[in-house]
C-alpha positions as CSV (number, residue, x, y, z in Angstrom):
1,M,87.5,168.4,165.4
2,G,86.9,172.0,165.0
3,L,83.8,174.8,166.2
4,S,81.1,173.1,165.7
5,D,77.1,174.7,164.8
6,A,75.5,173.4,167.8
7,E,78.6,174.8,169.9
8,L,77.8,177.9,168.2
9,D,74.3,177.9,169.2
10,A,75.0,176.5,172.7
11,V,77.0,179.9,173.1
12,R,74.3,182.1,171.8
13,A,72.0,180.3,174.0
14,I,74.7,180.9,177.1
15,E,74.3,184.9,176.0
16,R,70.4,184.9,175.1
17,A,69.9,184.0,178.8
18,G,72.0,186.5,180.1
19,G,75.6,184.4,180.7
20,A,77.6,186.5,179.1
21,E,79.8,189.2,181.0
22,D,80.1,191.4,177.4
23,G,78.8,191.2,173.8
24,L,80.1,188.2,172.1
25,G,80.3,189.6,168.8
26,P,84.5,189.5,168.9
27,F,83.9,185.4,169.7
28,F,81.1,184.7,166.6
29,A,83.6,187.4,164.6
30,G,86.5,184.6,165.4
31,A,85.2,181.4,165.1
32,D,86.1,180.5,162.2
33,E,89.2,180.7,163.4
34,A,88.8,177.2,165.0
35,R,86.6,176.1,161.7
36,P,85.9,174.1,159.9
37,V,85.0,171.0,161.7
38,R,86.8,167.7,160.5
39,E,87.6,164.3,161.6
40,V,90.5,163.0,162.3
41,R,91.9,160.0,162.7
42,V,94.6,159.9,166.5
43,E,96.8,157.4,166.4
44,P,97.2,156.1,170.3
45,F,99.1,158.6,172.6
46,L,100.3,159.7,176.1
47,I,99.8,162.4,177.5
48,A,100.0,163.8,180.9
49,R,97.3,163.8,183.5
50,H,97.9,167.8,183.8
51,P,100.6,170.1,182.6
52,L,103.8,170.3,184.2
53,T,104.1,171.9,187.7
54,V,106.9,174.1,188.8
55,A,108.9,171.1,190.4
56,Q,108.3,169.0,187.8
57,V,110.0,171.6,185.4
58,R,112.6,171.6,188.3
59,H,113.6,168.3,187.3
60,W,114.8,169.2,183.6
61,L,116.1,172.2,184.6
62,P,117.2,172.9,188.2
63,E,117.8,176.3,188.5
64,Y,114.1,177.2,187.2
65,E,112.2,179.8,189.2
66,D,108.5,180.8,188.6
67,S,107.2,184.4,189.7
68,L,103.3,183.4,188.7
69,A,103.2,180.4,190.5
70,D,102.3,180.2,194.0
71,S,103.5,176.7,195.1
72,A,106.3,173.9,194.0
73,S,102.8,171.9,192.9
74,G,101.3,174.6,191.3
75,T,101.5,175.2,186.8
76,A,105.0,176.2,185.5
77,R,103.9,179.4,183.2
78,V,107.3,178.7,181.3
79,E,108.4,181.8,178.5
80,D,112.2,182.5,178.5
81,D,112.5,179.3,179.6
82,L,110.8,177.1,177.3
83,D,113.3,176.8,174.2
84,E,115.5,174.9,177.0
85,L,112.7,173.4,178.1
86,L,111.7,171.4,175.3
87,A,115.2,171.2,174.2
88,T,115.9,169.3,177.6
89,L,112.0,167.8,178.0
90,P,111.8,163.3,177.0
91,F,109.2,164.2,175.4
92,R,107.2,166.0,172.7
93,L,104.7,168.8,172.1
94,P,100.8,167.5,171.8
95,S,99.3,168.4,168.4
96,E,95.9,170.5,167.8
97,A,94.3,167.8,167.2
98,E,95.6,165.3,170.5
99,W,95.1,168.3,172.6
100,E,91.5,168.8,171.6
101,Y,90.6,165.1,171.5
102,A,92.1,164.8,174.9
103,A,89.8,167.9,175.9
104,R,86.9,166.4,174.4
105,A,87.3,162.8,176.1
106,G,84.7,161.7,173.9
107,T,81.9,164.6,174.0
108,T,81.4,167.4,171.3
109,T,79.8,169.9,173.8
110,L,81.4,173.2,174.9
111,T,83.3,171.6,177.2
112,F,83.6,167.8,178.5
113,R,81.1,168.8,181.2
114,G,78.6,170.0,178.8
115,D,77.1,172.7,177.0
116,G,76.2,175.3,180.2
117,K,78.4,178.1,180.9
118,P,82.0,176.6,182.5
119,D,82.7,178.4,186.1
120,E,85.8,178.3,188.8
121,E,84.6,174.6,189.6
122,Q,86.2,173.8,186.2
123,L,90.1,175.9,187.1
124,L,92.7,174.1,189.3
125,D,96.1,175.5,189.5
126,D,97.6,173.6,192.3
127,F,97.6,169.8,191.9
128,A,99.1,169.3,195.8
129,D,95.2,168.9,196.7
130,E,94.2,164.8,195.5
131,E,91.2,165.2,196.2
132,R,90.2,168.5,193.9
133,T,92.8,167.3,190.8
134,A,90.3,164.0,190.4
135,A,87.5,165.9,190.7
136,A,88.6,168.2,187.7
137,E,89.5,165.3,185.8
138,N,87.6,164.6,182.7
139,A,86.6,161.1,181.4
140,F,90.3,160.2,180.3
141,G,91.4,161.4,183.7
142,L,93.1,164.5,182.7
143,A,92.6,167.3,184.9
144,A,92.5,171.0,184.5
145,M,92.2,170.8,180.4
146,G,91.3,174.5,179.4
147,S,93.1,175.9,183.0
148,A,95.9,177.1,181.2
149,N,97.1,178.5,178.3
150,E,99.2,175.0,176.8
151,I,101.8,175.5,173.8
152,C,101.0,172.5,170.9
153,A,103.5,171.5,168.3
154,D,101.6,173.3,165.7
155,V,102.4,176.5,164.0
156,W,99.4,178.9,164.2
157,I,97.3,179.1,160.8
158,P,93.7,180.4,162.1
159,H,91.7,178.0,160.1
160,F,91.5,174.1,159.6
161,M,91.2,174.8,156.2
162,D,94.1,172.1,154.2
163,A,95.2,170.1,158.0
164,P,96.3,167.3,157.8
165,A,93.7,164.1,158.5
166,D,96.7,161.9,160.7
167,A,96.8,165.1,163.6
168,R,100.5,165.2,162.6
169,P,101.2,169.3,163.5
170,R,101.3,171.7,161.3
171,T,104.8,173.1,160.8
172,G,106.1,176.3,159.7
173,D,107.5,179.7,161.2
174,G,105.9,181.7,163.3
175,P,104.0,181.6,166.8
176,R,102.5,178.6,168.0
177,V,99.2,177.5,168.7
178,A,97.8,178.0,172.1
179,R,94.9,176.0,174.0
180,G,93.6,177.0,176.9
181,G,94.2,179.4,179.7
182,A,90.8,181.0,181.9
183,G,92.8,179.5,185.2
184,D,95.0,181.9,183.9
185,L,92.7,185.1,183.7
186,Y,90.7,184.0,186.9
187,P,89.0,185.8,188.9
188,W,87.4,186.9,185.7
189,Q,86.9,190.1,185.1
190,G,84.9,190.4,182.5
191,C,85.6,189.6,178.6
192,D,84.1,186.5,178.9
193,E,87.2,184.5,179.8
194,W,85.6,181.5,181.0
195,L,85.1,180.9,176.7
196,L,89.1,179.9,177.0
197,L,87.5,176.7,178.7
198,L,85.6,175.5,175.3
199,S,87.5,172.7,174.1
200,A,87.7,174.3,170.6
201,T,89.5,177.6,171.5
202,R,92.9,177.8,169.8
203,Y,94.8,181.1,169.9
204,K,98.0,182.1,168.6
205,L,100.8,182.0,171.5
206,Y,102.1,184.8,173.0
207,G,103.8,185.3,176.5
208,F,104.5,182.7,179.2
209,T,103.1,179.4,178.4
210,A,102.0,175.9,180.4
211,V,103.0,172.3,179.1
212,R,101.5,169.1,178.8
213,P,103.9,166.4,177.8
214,V,103.2,163.7,175.3
215,A,105.2,160.3,174.4
216,P,104.1,157.6,171.8
217,V,102.4,154.3,173.5
218,P,105.0,151.8,173.6
219,T,105.3,149.2,171.2
220,G,106.8,145.8,170.9
221,P,106.0,142.4,171.8
222,E,105.9,143.1,175.9
223,Y,102.9,145.4,174.9
224,A,99.6,145.1,174.6
225,Q,98.8,146.8,170.7
226,T,96.0,149.7,170.9
227,A,93.6,150.2,167.3
228,P,94.0,153.7,165.8
229,V,91.1,156.0,166.9
230,T,89.3,157.7,164.3
231,A,86.6,160.0,165.9
232,A,84.5,163.8,164.9
233,L,86.3,166.3,167.7
């Protein structure tokens, strides 16, 4: 888990090739916020195929309104209703480790598509088009990872030093961690917003957020047991 030296080199290669609209000094200066790379043990879990849509949020909050969404099938950007939604939702938020494991889908590259500069093909907001949604899936069948800024269960700490090795969220006071968000700034106006699509990109949550629920894998004699997974993300 975390931003590796190889990934930093891949971003430098994009910059040298002229693929960066702006200087990437701020990105490299803040790279330690997603380091050091570490190995994390991730227990099996269930995660939503895509962030909650406006229609799905209204299942729990019937009066929910979203001025940022174009349709009820678009990603819900929750702000003032966030605490109420989380209190009502019969699921939990992913930890940072779970989110990154899901985003990487077994890869160690900048995004699940490789080390090239991401483009608009990786962005998705409306899930009404099943063919388009399927095209945006990674190897785990998860769509739009990195497109919307998604809240994690962890409190913001600007590095991974002394973080749990078992994927538990880090707790405490202060803002939560957010992952992704490139689609929230599209069409990109410079400042290299595409960097928000990177699997390792992390930052403090401010304002609205998308929610991708997580649930435990059911246990019992009627369910097949799955062995825990250990992986360097």
